[in-house]
C-alpha positions, -999 to +999 in steps of 0.1 A: -495+436+036-531+448+033-535+484+022-570+482+009-585+516+002-553+534+014-548+570+003-512+570-009-514+600-032-479+615-037-463+588-015-426+579-021-426+541-026-395+540-047-380+504-047-407+493-022-414+456-020-452+455-025-451+419-038-485+402-031-498+433-013-535+439-013-539+474-027-575+471-039-592+505-043-560+523-031-553+558-044-518+560-057-522+593-076-488+610-083-470+584-062-434+575-068-433+538-076-401+538-095-385+503-092-413+491-069-421+453-068-458+448-074-455+411-084-487+392-077-503+422-060-541+427-059-546+461-075-583+459-084-599+493-084-567+511-076-559+545-091-525+551-106-532+585-123-499+604-125-480+577-107-444+572-118-440+535-125-406+535-143-389+502-135-418+489-114-424+452-118-461+442-123-456+405-131-487+386-122-505+416-106-543+416-109-555+449-124-592+443-126-609+477-128-576+494-121-570+529-134-538+527-154-544+559-173-519+588-171-491+568-155-456+583-160-428+559-170-452+533-183-429+526-212-402+516-187-424+495-164-416+458-163-440+430-171-471+450-177-478+425-204-479+398-178-506+412-155-539+395-149-572+409-163-556+438-183-587+436-205-607+447-175-585+477-165-589+513-175-559+519-197-545+544-222 
């Protein structure tokens, strides 16, 4: 799906299948993304401040210019080491 520039602050997306979704410039502040599938998603410019990503799978997601700071559950997120362009993301 294409959710470019969507305002999803505080949304409950627990266990959502967002594989290959286009979430460029989306605001996901304080969203519940526990167990969500973000495999291969386009996350460029998205804002995850305060989002709970425990158990979320980021395998192959593109995080160019993505704000990954202040995410909750980051230590329990899956495959953050397998994202594309992590060196171009804003990270803790």
